[in-house]
N, C-alpha and C positions, 0 to 999 in steps of 0.2 A: 671720422673722430672725432670732438672738440676734449680741450683739457681738461674739460670740468662735467662732457656730457654723457661716459659709455658706464654701464653697468653690465657685468661678466651674464646673467643671468637671461637679464633682457637677449644680450646678443645671442647666444645658444636656443632662445626660442623663438627668437623673431619671425625663421620663415616658420615656424609652426602656427604661429600666429594669422599667413593668409592661407595656409590650409587646414582649419579648423577638425575640418571628421578625419583625415587622413589619420590611418591608424600610427603614434611615435611610440609605444610599445606594447608588447606580448610578451606575457608571462606565461610561458608554454611548459602543460603537463601533458601528462601521455596521453589523458582522454579529450585535453581539450587546453580552450589558451581565456587568460584574462585579457582583455585589449584594452588601450588605452587612447581617446583620440589626442589629436594636440590639444586640442578644447577645453577633457576632464584635466590633462596632464600641467594646463596654462594653470585654469582655476586653484588645480589644488596643490599649486607651486605659490602666487599670489594673495593663497589662502593662509598658509604657511605662513606667510611675511607677515601679515596682517596678522594673527597669532600670535609670531613670536613680538613685533612692533607692542603689544601692548606689557610685554614682558620684561622687553630689554630694548636697550638703545643700541642705535647706530654706530658701528667700532668692537661693539662686543664682541667677544670670544662664545662658541656656543658649542662644545663637545658632542658630538655623535656615540650613541655608544647601541648602534641599532642591529639586529638581523638582516638577515636577508629578505627583505620586502621590498615594493617599491614605495615606501614611505622613506628610506632615508635616500634616495635622490631628491625626491619630494622636500625633504629637510634642506637639504644640502643646498638646492638651487632657491628654496626658497630664503634662506638665512641672508646668500647672496644678493635675492631681490632687494630685503625692506635693508641693505648695506650693513650686516651684521656679517663674523667671519667663521666660516665652517669649519671645524677640526676633524680631518676625517680619522677615522679609527679602527681597527678588526674589534669586534667582539671576541675573540678568543684572548683577548689577552687577559688578566688576573688583574684581580686586584691589587695586589704591590706593580704590575707594571705600570697601569692605569695613574695609579695615586701620582705615581714617577713623573708621568707624563703630562697628569694635568698641575702638577707643581709648575710646571716648566711653560707654562703658556695661559696659567692663571684662568682660566676657561669661567664666565658671569653665569653660568651654569650648563648641566650637564641634560638633553633630552635620549632619554634613554625606552628600550621595549625590557619588560621584564626577564631575571635571571640572566643578565647581563650585568660585568661585576662596574663599578661605579666607583670615584674618588668622592671624600668628602663634599662639601656644598651644597650648593641650590640644585635637586633633581626632578625635570619637569618631565614623568609620561608619555612616552610620542601618545599622538591622536589624530590617525589621518582622520576618523569623520570628520574630525572640528576640525582643517583643516581646510577640507573641501566644501565644507558647510561655509566658509567664513569670507565675508567680500572679499576682494582683492587687493590687497594694497597696490600701491602706486611704486615704478619703479625708484629705486634711488639711486640719479644720478651723481656722477663723482669722475674725481682724476681718474683715467687708467691705473695713475703708478700706485694710488691704493690699495693695502692689504687689501685680496679679496678673500684667500682661501689658507689652509696648513696643512701640509702632510708630513708623519714621519718618516724620515728615513728607514731602511729594515733594522738594519742596528746589527748586519750582519760579525764588522768588525770592531762593535761597541755599543757604547747606550748610544739606544736612536736619539736623533738629533732633530728636533721642530723644523719646519723647511717652510717660509714663510715666501708666498706669493701672491703676485698683482696682479686683479684685476685683467690688465692687458696679456698674460698670460695664454687666454683664449684666444688670443689672436693670432699666435705663435701656431698654435696647431693647425691653424691653414694649412702649413707646410707640409703637415704631416699625409692631408687628406689626396692629394695631388702624389706627393713623396716618400707613399708607406701604401696608404690604405688602398686608393686606390674607387675615392666614394663619390660618390652620387647620391642625390637623391632621389635617384628608383630605386635604388639597393635597398636590402632585408639582410642587415648585419647581425647575425647569431653569433651572441660572446657567452662562452663557456661557464665566464665566472659569477662569482658574488656578486649582488647589490652592492655589495659593504667593500669591496676591493676594488684599491684605484685603477687598476688596469683595466679594469671590467670599466669603473665612469667614468673615463677618459675615452678609452676606442670605442666600448660598446654600448657606451648612452648620449656623453656629452657630443662626440663628434655627428653617429646619425643626427641625430635635434639642428645640430647647429646648422646640415643640408637638407633640412625638413628630409629626411630619410623614415626609415624602422628600425627599429629599436629589438630583435629579439635577444630574451633571456632567459634558462631553464630555471623553472620553478625551483627549492630545494626538496621536493621527492622525486626529480631529476637525476637517474645515476649515470652517471660517463656515458657506458655503455648502452645509452638511451641516444645519445646525442646524433648519430648519425640519422635515425630514422625522422627526428625534429627536422634536420638541416633539408630530408627529403617533403615531409609532409609541410612543412610551413614554407616550402621555398625560398630556404635565404641563398642567397648570391656571394653572402661570407662570410666565414667561419673564424673566428679570432679565441684562439686559446694560448696556454703553454706549452712546449714541449713537451713535458709527462703526462698532456691528455694524446695532443697528437701521438704518442707512442702505443698508451693505451689504447684508443680505438683500431690502430691496426694490428692488435693481438688478433681478431674477430673480423669475419665476413662484415662488408661496408657494403651497405645498397647503392642503387644509381641515385646520382645526385644532379641531374640536366641541370639545374639553374643552377650552381657554385658556382663562380668567376675563377677563387682563390680563394685562400687562406691566410691568415694573418699569424706569426709567433711573436711573443715576447716576455716578458718575465725572468730566461736565463738565456743562453744561449745554447740554438739552434745546431744537432749536428748534422751534417749534412749527410749524412744515408740515411735518416730519417727524413728528411725533406724527399730525396728522390726516393727511396720506398713510399711515402701517400700521393708523390709525383704514378708512381706506376701503379697504383690501386687508385687514385679517385680520376688521373686524370688531370689534375691542377695542381697548380706551384703554391707554395708559402713562400711567406713572404717573412722576412723577421727584421726588427727593429731593435736598437740600441740606443739604452735611455737611461735617465736615473730620476732618482725622484727631484732634483734639482732644479732642469729642465724639463725630463719627461724624454719623450722617442728625437733622437736629430742626428740616427745616420741607421739607413733601410733601403731595403731592395722594394722595387710595384712594379707593379703589372707594365710600365711602359719602359723599366729599366730594371730588369733583373737581378741580383747579385751576383755572379760569378758563383760555381763550383767550392766552396768552401768560406768566401769569405760573409758575412754580415749583410752590407749594404755600401751603400756610397753617404755623404753629405747630401741631406736633401736642399733644394736650392732655397736659397735665402743663409745656408747657415753657412760660420767661417768657423772651420774647424787646424788645429794643427797637430801634429807629432812630436813632442817634444822630450829632448834627452835632460840625462841631470843636469844641466847643467841650464834647461829650460827654453834651451835653442832646438829652432826645425830641425828633423833631419830627415835626409832625401828619400826615396821612398822604398824599400826593402828593411828598413832597419827599424829594430820594434824600439817604442818609447812609450809615453804616455799622452795619452786621449785628451787634449783639451779645448774648449769651445770660449770662440767670443767673448766676454763678460758685456758688449754691447747687444748681446742678442734676446730678440725680442723675449724671448719664452723664459729666462734665466732668472732665477729665485731673486726675491729682494733680500735674504741672506739667511742665518740660521738665526732662530730665536737668542737673541742676549748676545750676539756676534755679530760685529761689523760688517757692512754690505761686500762681495766681491768687486777688487778693485785689480787695478793693472790691464794687461792685455785681452787675462787668457783667466779661466777659470780648472784647472785640472780636473781631471773627473776621477781618477785610482784606475781607469784601461788601459791597461798593456794592449797597444795595437800595431800594427804597421799598417802603411799603405802603400799597395799595388800601382804599379805604373800606368793603369787604366785606371786610375782615384778610387778601387774598394778598398774597403777600412776589412780589415782580420784580424780578430777579435782574441787574445790571448790569456785571457783571464786576468784578474785584478791583481794590482802591485800587491797590496796586502796578502794575497792566497798564493803567493807562490812559495815552492817547498824547496826544501835543500837540501834533501839526503847526501851522506857525502861530500859536504860542500859543494855538490852541480846544484845548479837555480834551475827547479822541473814546474815548466804551467803546468799546474790541475787539470788546463784545458784540454794542451793537446795528450794527456793521459787519458783524459775520458772520452773525448773523441775517437783513440784508437780501440778503448773500449764499447761502443754505441753502437754495437751487432753483434756483443755477447750473448749467445744462443739465451732466446726464455726471460730473458733481463729487461724487465719494465724501467726504472728509472738504476741511476748510480751518480755517484760523487765521491771522491779520493781527496785525502787530506795528509797531511805529514802527521808522524804515531813517536811519540818519545819513549823507545825499550831502554830497557837496563843496561848499566853501566854506560848513559848517556848515547847509547846509538840512536840513531831516528832511521827512518823508515816510510814508507807509502802504501795505505791500506785504500780498498775500494769494500765500502759498503755500497750496497747494493739492495734493488727489492725486488718480486718475481717469482719464478723458478731456482730454487735452490741447484748449484753447480756442485761439482765437487772439482777439487781443488785442483786436482792434477787439471782438469781442464779448462777450468781457468788462466792457469799459470801457462801455459800451453796455448792459446789462445794468443797471449799476449808475447809471449815469446818471438813469435812469426811477427808481430807489428811495434814493437819498441826496444830500442837499446836496454841492457838488462839496469844500468839506474836509475831509468824511466817505469822499471817492471813495478805496480804492488808486491810486496812478499808478505801482505795479508789477505784474505777476504771473507765479508761480514755481512751474513745476509739479514737481511730484517723486514718485517713485515710492510714498512714503509719507510724513506727516508726523515727525518727531522724536519720540521722546515719554520721559518719567522712566521710574524703574522700577517706578512706581507706575499706570502705562500712561496719564497724563494729556501731554496737549500740553504738550512744552516750549518754551515759547515764546523763552526764553532763549538755543535752541540756531537760533533761524528767522534771526536776523539772523547769522548765521553761515555762513547756505546761498543770501545774495543775493550773485549775481554784481556786481564790482564794478565801478560805472559809474551817471553818474548816473540818474536816474527820469527819464521826460518830467513 
């Protein structure tokens, strides 16, 4: 790779140019699938680049406000192919939210589907047929260190921040192909998420396409309970989802899936009991990954080196990490500290918008972990989410793991609540079957010391989530009924 001769989109689609008739993408419905060959995908991406080039210049940012359709990744890669910078956003964001985000990144224009909130400024309607009909653009090659795309942090601990990534970030994903996904050109990877989710974009689309594999994405009309049937019907070899999806699928009988080799989990912590249940039911393992918007995943288990029970995984080959104490010096195995990754990592962001780039030796992730003597990383939660009821620090992750087997519960989260007279206590919010409080309290009493036990239980139809599909802990406290806890 020369310093002036790289383009992220060209890299992703290079293998597909060698196998133009192979299926790159299948959008799965209940009675069939919409199939895209690599030739069609590449033609649409390069045609989109031509369409954009008639309206904007190289280096311009293009804000994406589109729904769950194949046009989303076509526009994303088309902008990069033409030398522009796509800004990926969730269509669930409200008008005030997207206005604040647009003011931060200052896009040249927004490309939008009808009915999705857009900011002030130029708005171009998404037009997939026009993109497919346009002549192919040239790949705009350049320095791999130049800005390639922008994503936003989830905003779970404050206002979302714009994360600027270089074209070379795609090269760091090679460490994930073996270090997490176990992905080859022969695989058919089904991702449970929508096209407009960054987890789907990376793991479900860009990674399979980089290797010349086939990506399977459920269409908008497909419910989660249909996924096991689609996995079997379309011969999926790898399944990627969030823990909440795995938990929902395991509530119903599962068909045999003889082609499935393993599953992948990311987005939030995977309870060990859920992984074991999936193994028992399907005969396959789930490999978890830990990462963040600033660097994507870099800690994971994989088929060749599964994570030990209770651990997230190992640093991927080629990564340099440390567990640091309050003085920012490395801690020995077994001690909980903040996870840090080398600022020399090729997958690390260029920086936050309007902030200086990361400097020094380490980028602090905000994740609390400890490393075992075997090298495995054990996750303890976010540093800014630690609870302190009665003056004793408690990890939400520890409490949630202890509650993971509550009967009938689909998903749960705990947070700290301020009660009357300034007293603070832990509350558990859960979705699934409603439980008598006495049953829940008796369950947790057998598993946690009293100071770690929830004092209140709140049943919800579903847990609040951010636009990036993570549990919104900041929103939980507002859902707690007013009044003292027992």
